[in-house]
N, C-alpha and C positions, 0 to 999 in steps of 0.2 A: 514582366518588363523590368529592366534595370534602369535606374535613374542615378547618374553620377553627377554630383555637384561639387565643384571645387573652383580654384582660381582660373582654371582653363576651360571649365564647363559651367557657365553662369546659369543660375536657376531662372526659369521662366514659368510663371504660374500656369501657362497653357500646357506645360509638360505633364501636368497631372489631371487634365480635363477628363481623360478616359479612365482614370483610376476609380474603382468602386470602393468608397470609403464606408466604414461601419463605425458606429459609436460604441465605445467600450468604457466601462467604469473600472479604474484601477484600484489597488489596495488602499489608496488614500481617498477613495470615493471621488476622484477627479475624473470628469468626463473627457475622454480622449477620442480622437478620430484616427483610425489606422486603416491602411489599405487591406482589403478583404483577403487576398491571397497570402499576404504577409502574416495576417492574424491567424489564418488557418495553420500555417507552418509553425507559428509561435505556440499555438495550443498543442500541437503534436509534440514539439520539443518539451514544453512544460510537463506534459503527461509522462513522457519518457524519463525526464530527470526526476520527477516525483517518486518514481519507483526506487531510485537510488537515494532518496531522502534529500534531494536538492530542490530548493524552492526558488523559482525565478518570478519576477513581476516586471511589468512595463511601467517605468517611471514617467516617461513622456513619449509622445508620438508626433504626429503631423503638427507642424506649426506653419501658419500663414507667413508669407514674406514679411508682412507688417509686424507680426509678433516677433519673428526672428530679428528683425532690425531693431526693435525696441529692446530686446534682450542684449544685443550687441552694444547699443548706446548706454544702457545701464551699466554693463560691465566696464566699458571704457571710462565712464564717469567715476565708477567705484575705484578703478585702478589709478585714476589721476589724483585721487584724494590721499 
């Protein structure tokens, strides 16, 4: 499933009701939630790139609407200072 979110396609929490989310601990030992099919493909890409000596990691993944709004407010306040 493709989920497009932008100014023309407003995010709705119900859009992800059918997503199977898994918990993943990244390199910073941060607990993340990521959609299972996306994670499967990420793992395949990571293994393929490792053969060439390229290391990739997930910095961040799913954010709730509330968390994303809080990040936006923080950034807006930071830029206003």
